[in-house]
C-alpha positions as CSV (number, residue, x, y, z in Angstrom):
1,M,-8.6,19.3,-7.8
2,A,-11.3,17.0,-9.2
3,D,-8.8,15.5,-11.5
4,A,-6.5,14.7,-9.1
5,K,-9.2,12.8,-6.4
6,E,-10.7,11.2,-9.6
7,F,-7.3,9.8,-11.1
8,F,-7.0,8.1,-7.2
9,N,-10.1,6.6,-7.7
10,D,-9.7,5.1,-11.0
11,F,-6.5,4.2,-10.6
12,Q,-6.1,0.8,-8.8
13,T,-8.9,-0.5,-10.8
14,K,-7.9,0.3,-13.8
15,M,-4.2,-0.7,-13.2
16,G,-5.4,-4.0,-11.8
17,K,-7.3,-4.5,-15.4
18,V,-3.9,-4.0,-17.2
19,K,-2.3,-6.4,-14.4
20,D,-4.7,-9.5,-15.5
21,I,-4.3,-8.7,-19.5
22,T,-0.6,-8.1,-19.2
23,P,0.6,-10.0,-16.4
24,D,4.2,-10.6,-17.3
25,T,4.9,-6.6,-18.3
26,T,3.3,-5.9,-15.3
27,A,5.0,-8.5,-12.7
28,G,8.8,-7.0,-15.0
29,F,8.2,-3.4,-14.0
30,G,6.9,-4.7,-10.5
31,G,10.0,-6.2,-9.7
32,L,12.6,-3.4,-11.2
33,F,10.1,-0.7,-9.5
34,G,10.9,-2.9,-6.2
35,K,14.4,-3.3,-6.6
36,V,15.3,0.6,-7.8
37,M,12.6,2.0,-5.2
38,K,14.6,1.5,-1.8
39,D,16.4,2.9,0.0
40,G,20.4,3.1,-0.7
41,A,23.1,5.3,-1.5
42,I,20.2,7.8,-2.1
43,T,17.4,7.3,0.1
44,L,13.9,6.7,-1.1
45,L,12.9,10.4,-0.4
46,E,15.4,11.3,-2.7
47,K,14.7,8.6,-5.5
48,E,11.0,9.4,-5.1
49,L,11.7,13.5,-5.2
50,I,14.0,12.5,-8.5
51,A,11.2,11.0,-9.9
52,V,8.9,13.2,-9.3
53,A,11.1,16.2,-11.2
54,I,11.5,13.5,-14.5
55,S,7.9,13.0,-14.0
56,V,7.3,17.0,-15.0
57,S,10.0,16.9,-17.0
58,Q,8.9,14.2,-19.4
59,K,5.4,15.6,-18.8
60,C,3.9,12.5,-17.3
61,T,0.6,13.1,-15.0
62,P,0.2,10.0,-14.2
63,C,3.6,9.3,-13.2
64,I,3.2,12.9,-12.1
65,R,0.1,12.5,-9.4
66,L,1.5,8.5,-8.3
67,H,5.2,9.9,-7.4
68,V,3.7,13.2,-6.0
69,K,2.1,10.7,-3.4
70,K,4.9,8.9,-2.9
71,S,7.1,11.6,-1.8
72,L,4.5,12.8,0.8
73,E,4.3,8.6,1.8
74,A,8.3,8.9,1.8
75,G,8.4,12.0,4.2
76,A,8.6,14.8,1.4
77,T,7.7,18.6,2.4
78,K,5.4,20.2,-0.3
79,E,8.4,22.5,-0.7
80,Q,10.5,20.2,-1.4
81,I,8.3,18.1,-4.4
82,L,8.3,21.6,-5.2
83,E,11.4,22.7,-5.6
84,A,12.7,19.1,-7.1
85,C,10.2,20.4,-10.1
86,G,11.8,23.9,-9.7
87,V,14.9,21.8,-10.8
88,A,12.7,19.9,-13.8
89,V,11.5,23.5,-15.4
90,M,14.9,25.0,-15.6
91,M,15.8,21.6,-17.7
92,G,13.0,22.0,-19.7
93,G,11.6,24.4,-20.0
94,G,8.5,26.2,-20.6
95,P,6.6,22.3,-21.5
96,A,7.8,21.5,-18.0
97,Y,6.3,24.1,-16.8
98,T,3.0,24.2,-17.6
99,H,2.8,20.6,-15.1
100,L,4.1,22.6,-12.0
101,A,-0.6,23.3,-12.0
102,V,-1.0,19.2,-12.5
103,V,1.3,18.7,-9.3
104,I,-0.2,21.3,-7.3
105,E,-3.7,20.1,-8.4
106,T,-2.4,16.9,-6.5
107,L,-1.0,17.9,-3.9
108,E,-4.3,20.2,-2.9
109,A,-5.9,16.9,-3.9
110,L,-4.1,15.1,-1.2
111,E,-4.3,17.3,1.8
112,Q,-7.9,17.2,2.1
């Protein structure tokens, strides 16, 4: 749980440095993110659940942490997040399964 809390405490500072050093990359990615991650044919909530599942299947710990948080902010329940992760495990096998611990740790850190 400490790892998740530390991640959120440090993330803005670290990404601020990334933005300063790579402004074009940051602007490009931010533009894409903003265009995609909004309500459309599917809701932002559904998109965030997809993003959590992909994060688990790709074994991207920072992505897991960020999209678990964004899923909760979009109105997802803990159960919905874990069910979406179940789909990722089914598709990604053992490596995805081991990253469920990161999802649970992040959910627990954000509950406090």
